[in-house]
N, C-alpha and C positions, 0 to 999 in steps of 0.2 A: 503493499499500498502506500501509494508515495501521500502525503501531504503538505500544498502550501502553507504558510501561515501570512497574513499582511499585516503586518503593527507587533513589535517586539518590543512594547514596555508592557504597562503589567500584566491587562490582559491574552494580549498575544505570548510573549512570552513565559509562563505561566501554563497556557496554553497547550508550551507545548515539551516542557515539562513531563506532565503531566503524561500527558503522548508517549512520551518516548517509555517513562516508565507501564502505562497498560501495555508497551510493543515495539520488546529488542528491535525488530528487525524494519522496520516503519522509514520508509527513507520522510525522511523532516525537512523543509527549507523553510529559515524565515527572512522575507523581508521587514529591511527598514530601511523607512527613508534618510531619517538621521546618522551620529555615529553614531549616537550610544541604547543601549539596548536598558534594559526592565534596571532602572530605574528611580531613584524616592525622587519622583516628582512634586508632593505633596511635604519634603525638609528642603524644596530651595528657597524660600525667603528666610528659614532662619540661619543658612547659608550668609544671603546677604546683611543678616543682620548679627551673623559672625556667631550664635549661638553651636555652628558649627561650621567646625575651621580646618577640615580637612578634605578638598573634594571629592575626592576620595571612593571617603566616605556616599558621598553622597549614586553612585553606580554599586546599584545590589551586586550582577556582573557582568565583567566585559566579555564582549563578540568572544576574545579568543580562551575566558574562562568557564565559559556555555556551551563552549566546542566539547572541549574537552569535557566536559561533566557529563555532557549530555548527550552528543552523538550526531545533534544538531549546526549543517548547514548553516551559517546565518554569515547573511550578506546587507550588511550596512552601507548607506550610500547609494542604498535602488530603491527603488522605490516602484512597485505595483501601478501602473497609467491605463491599465484598462486588462476584463474579464467577459472574454470569449466561449458563455456555457455551451455552444455549440460542439465545438470543437475543446473544451475543457482545459485553452488554457489562460492565461495572465502571460499582457503586458507586462514588460519591467525593462524599466527604464535606470538605467549605471550612472547615478551622475558623477561620480571620478572618471570615468572613460568618457560621457556623455554618448557609449554603446548603446543601442536599444535591441532588448530579442526577446522571448518567449519563454515559457517554462510550461511543460503540461500536470498536469493534477489528479488525482484521484477523487481525493478532497480538496478543501480549500474552505481558511477561518477567516473571516474576515473581522480584525481587530483597531483597525484602523486610526479608531480614535478620534476627537473633537481636537481646531485649530481655534486660536485666540480670534473672537468679534473686532476687528479695527473698521468701523462707520469711514467712512470718507470725509473726516477733518478735515478743514481748511491747518496743515501745518502740521497735520501728519508726517507728513516725511521729515519731518525735522530729528536728531542724534540725539535728542534728550528725550523721543518719546518711544518707549520699550512696550516692549506685554511682555509675560510671563508664566511658560510654557515647558521650560523645556531644559535641560545644561547651557548648551549654549545662552539661551533668553539670559539663565540666570549666570555667565562668565558675563555679559557683555551687561549688561546692571551693576555687578558687580566694583569691575573694570571703569567705571565711567563714576563710581561715583568714588574712587580711591585717586582717581588721573582728572577727575572734573571740581573735585570739591565743591557739590553744590549744595546751595546751606536752607533752601526749599523744594519740598516734591508736594505735586496733586496723585491721590490715587482716586481713576474714575470709575468705579464701580466698589461698592463692600457688599462684595458675597464676600468666604473665606478666603482666597487668596485675597482682598483688597484688601481686608482688614488687617491680614499677619502681616499684610507690606505693609503695611502703613504703620504695625506696632513697632516691626523691625526698622522701619527707615528713621523712623523716629528716637530707636536703640541707635541709629547711628548719626544723630547728629542733629538731623534735619529736621524743618519744620516744615510741619508737613500738612492737610488739608483735604479734606475726601469730601466727590463730588455722587452721592446718586438719583439717579433721573426717579424711583419709586418713595413713594413717600417715610418711605424707614429702611435702613440695613438687613442684610439678611434675610434677603428672601423668603427661604424654609420656614422666620417666624413667623410671630404674630407682632401687630405695630401693641400691644399693650405691658409684652417684652423687650420685644428690640429698645423700649421707653431708658432700662439702664443699660444697654450697652450706647445711648447717643449718650444718657450722660459720663459715662463713663469716659469717649470720648472726647469729649469738652472740658473734661478735668485732667490731662493730660495735654490738655492744651492746645487744640486740635481745630480746624475750622471742621468742620460739620456742617456742610449741606447738602441735603435731604430735599425730594418735588422739583432736583433744579438737572438742565440738561446741559450739559456738554459742545460747545456751540465750535472750538477752532481749538490751535496751538497758536504761541509765539515764541520768540528766543528766551521768555523768560513767562511767560501766563498761560493762565485755563480762560476764556473765555468764554463764557454763560453765555445761552442764550437771553434771559433777560440784559444785560450787557456789563453785567461782572466781569469781571478781572481778579484770578486770583493768584497772586507768584507764584511762579516752579521753575523753580531752574533744570526741574525731570520729572516725566509723568511715567505712572503707571496703569495701561487703558487695562483691564480688569471688569468686562461690562459682561465678561462670559464667553459661550467655545461654540462653540457647530460642529455640526458631524463632518468628519470627512471621510465625502462619499461621491465627490464629484469623480471617481475614479470609476464608480460605475454606473454610467448616463451610458443607457445604449443594451446592458448586463442586463435584463429580464429581473432584476434583482430587484422586487419591488422597498419603493420606497415612504417613507412619512410623509408630511407638508416639510417641514422642515429640511426631509433631506434626509433623518433615520431612518435607520435598517430595520422592515417590518419581520419579526422572526414569530413561532412558536415555545410551547414553554421546551423543544429540545430544542432551541435554537437554532434550526431551520428557517430557512430566510425561503422565498417562495419559487428557486431555483433547486432543483436536485442539486448535493453531496457539495451543497455551500450553505455555510454556517456563519456566525455570524455573534460576537457579543462586548460587550465591554460600552465604552463611550460614544461606539456610535451607533450602537441597538436599540430598542426601543423593550420597553419589557412588561408585567404585567403588575398594579400598583396596589396591593396587595389590598389594601382600606378600599377603595374606590373600584375597584375591574381595572378600570381603564391601561389601556397602554402608552408610557409615554417612555421618555429615553430620563433618565437617571444617572446621575454621571458620576459615579464612585469607587475607591479605588473599593471596598470590601467588596460589592456585587460583581465587579468587575473578575475579581480573584476566583468569585467564588464560579464564577461562570467560567472559567475559564476550566477549568478541574470537571467540570459536568460536560463542558463540546467535547471534551477528549474522551472523555467517558460515552460519551451518544456518539463518534467517530468512530470507535472501538467496539464498537455493538450492544453498548451495554444501556442499562435500560435505568433513564436517566432522567430530569424531566426540574426542569426552574422553574422554582414555584412565582418568583415574582422576586420585588422591596416596598419596603416601606421607604427608603431614605436617613436611615437611621446614619446621625454625625455630631461632629463637638467641636469643637473650635480654642482654643486657646488664645482670650484676648489681656494682655498683662497677667493682673492678679485673675483676671476674671474669667467664670467657664460655662460657654457657650452648647447648650445643644437643644437637639427634639430628631424626633421617631416620626411616625404617621405624617397625618394631615395639618393642617395648620388650623382655625375659624375663618382666614379668611376666604381658603380656596372654598369649605364647608359652607361658607353661605353663600357666596358666588353660584355652588350650585347644586343648593335651594337642602341642602344636607339639611335633617333637622338632629341639634345636637343642645347637649349643657356644655356648660361649663364649672371648673373650679379654679380657687389657685388657694393656693398653700405658702405657709411659712416657714420654712425646719434649718436645722442645725443639723451639721456637719455629726456628729458623732455625739456622743450626752455631754448635757452645755456643763454640768461638774467638771469633766472631763476639757485641760487648758485645750488651748488653739483653734477651737471652731469656728466655721464659719458660715453662714450664713446663706440658704439656696429657697429659693422660690420655682413650684412646681406649678406650671399650667396643665391640668386632666381633662381633653374632652372625650367624649361619652354620649354612646345614644339614649335613647328613653329606655331601655334595656341593661344598659348599662356595659355594652362594651365598646372599650377604649379605642374613639377614633384616634388620635395622636396625642402625644408630650411635649415639651418643650418646661426647659430649667434654664438658670441662667443661675447664678451663684461661681464658688469656687470650690473648697476638694471636697470631694465623694460625690464629685453630679458628674461623672463617668460612669459609676457603678451605678446611679440613682439609673441613667437613659440604657443603659443596656438594661437593666429588669425590668422599664418599661417595653423597652424594641421587640425584648422576652414576649410581652407581654400584649401587645398590638399583636405581634405573629404569627403565633398563636389562640387569640381570639380569647383571650381569655376578658372578664371584666373584671369593676368597680368592685364587684363583692370576695370577688379571688384576692385583688392585691389586696384588703382587711386580711386575706388570709393567711396569706407566704411569711412560711419563715424563712428568716432573713437572718444572716451574719450577725450575731451580738458580745461590742466588749467596747468599754468605752473609748478607746479611741480609735475606736470603728464606726459608729453609729449607735440608736439607742434602743431601747427593749421597743419603740414605737417605728420602727425607722422612717424617712419621709414620704419611701413608696405606700407605706402603711396608710400615713396616715393623710399621704393625696387618695386614696382609700377609704378611708371612715369621710373624712371633708363630701365625695361623692357620693357614695352612701347613704348620708345624710340629706343631701342635694336631692336624690333621686327619693330621697321617701319623707321628701316635703318637714325633716325631718329641722333641714335647714333653709330660710329662704333668702338668697345671694340678692347681693347686689354688690358695684363694680363701679370700680373708679372713674368711667366717665357715667355715667349716673347720678354723681352727684350729684351736677347742677340744675336736674333735675326732678329731683325731691320733691315731693305733692306740697304747697308753701301751709301744708295743715298738718302734714309730719314734724315729730317728733327729731330733730337728732341728740343723738346720744350717745358720751363717748367717755367709757368705761376705766381710760386708764389710770396711772396714776396723776396726781399735778405736777409730782413732777419730770414725770417721761412729758409731758405738754409743755413744759419749762426746753427741755433737751430737745425735741422730738416735733417740735407745735403746735398745732390744734388746724382741725379743718373747720374757717369760718362758718359759724352760724349752730355750732353744733357746742351742746352744756353739759358739764364733767357733773358727771357723777362714777367717782372708783366701783371698782362689780363689787371688793367688798362690804362695801357702801349700800349696792343701793335693794335691801331685804329692806330692810330699814329705811329706806326711802323714798319707797313704791308709793308711796303717798303724794313725792313731786309733780309725780304725769299721773296725766293725762288717759288710761289706759284706753280709752276707746278709740284713738287717735292714733294712723300707724306710727312706728318708731321705728327710726333706720342706727344702728348702730354703728360705734366701731372698736376697733381696740389699735394695737401694734403689729397685727400679726395674724389674727382675727380668732383665734381662741378663746380669749375672754368674753368677744364679742358675739363669738356663739355659745358663751355658757350664761349667758345677758339671755342672750333671747328664746334660751329654752328657759331661762325662773317670768320672763315678762308673757310668754306664752300661757302657761301653765299659770298663769294670772290671768288670762283672756287678751291680752294685745297683741296685735300682730306687730312682728319684729322684722326685723332686716337688718342680714349681717353683711356689714363690706366684708365679700371677700379680697382676704391677699390683705387686712386692716392700711392703717399708714404706715407702712415699709410700701408697698405698692404703689398705696394714692400720693406719698413722696415721689416716687423716681416717676407716676404720672406730667404729674404737677409741676414734675423738677424742667423734665422734659417738652411738655409745651411753653412754659418760660422760653427757654434755650430757641425753641424755632421760631417764639412771635416773634426775636430777635432777627435779622437777617440769615442767621445763617453764618457770621463768622468767628472772628476764634476769642471760644472762652478764659475767663480768670481758670489759672492751673490749679489755681489756691484750693479752686468750691468740689465742697464733701459729694458722699456718695446721696446725704440726703441736705432736705430746704427744711425749710419749715415752710407753714402753707397759710 
């Protein structure tokens, strides 16, 4: 069996290695249009920032080492430029020699990846405008910083790579501005969770321009469509990627509207003996059931293993992905899995939501950090999505929730999950358990939630009640219009409240608010609890204040929370 593989990064290299483990006698040829295979593209920003100091560490395998270990014919600087399924051949351009030749196949695996989107902005040809997708891109950016000594930088696009680059450029001493055309950074998240990221960007002294579109570049500025000019001695374009599938035109391989390769659960294309995986292939979203491109390294590596098994005649299938992802941004960890609220609302999908604020480990053990979990679920309790912003321990909580989403667990299952506990690692009621407890309360009607965006719309006749202690109000600030009765005094002061009126309750994180609501409800009141408490509300208000500004650089001394 002769197998050709197009693309030599995560998916292609992984498929080649698995094929060899399955079949020692197969002839395997791996084509890569660049000079490098199997490199750590997720680590590229950290080399630019200096966290990774050795260039060789970016290469997981060299072509020579890969050939020696797996007996694979690795052909770098050779690009597959066309596919002819009728003759079962591909047309290859050797960029080193300039020659073109054909190669036959029994099986063809397509893992071409995706290329950075580069709109035709004026000034795009300037030598200080970069994209980051490959090792040569990384070297070019690093060397430019070393030689040109830029003082200012603009990152266009605030996804994973954009924010990671912003942090690493700031670490190199550059004054950084972030431009994002969408209303908020981090497209896989909702605005309510992105508020905290926005606040951290401003706290780092960076300029944040959301809902702003780039119009072009000069030698030292980024021009926005609204006429603003942002100082930028260098620019990183990070506005997304597009499947690298132009070479499939005329091949008969079915493509989607954005050029993505359409595959079935065995990763077979519409053409016999041709398979596809990775950033160029559209797979099933396990939450929505829809087909979409989910360009993440984890799914690509799993697809590589499965496609190699299918090619070798094994009964394997790729059921789909939920888009689990995580990012470090300074000391903050941002993670998500499944669907976001914005997508559910746009699709008309019914859902419920709740927020919990928990410590990463037992409160009495020193060094814990706070995390906010947003949980989305159906009226029956099936989990649709999760987002977390925090510090320590976010990774293991999003992994737990991702597994729950993938295997169809409910919020009731989260209540019962038995998770490892010791004071340095967790609490006896883990943050995941707490998310389940709160969601269960919402679904059973035990807790009536309201949210930060609802505060301004509280009915005029309602009572607004803050059950924190007075010292907390002095430290963290109060929401205007809320009266203060500490929780421990509420039973004795119930006669101060008109229980016939609706009561909207808040505390710092939502727990004491829930306890207060239960007291009030059992005394005949209709009481609503602010989900996520004043912690979430403070992040919301602080970001709105920042967004009300034109989007320029905020004071680097700003804290994580502001008085309401």
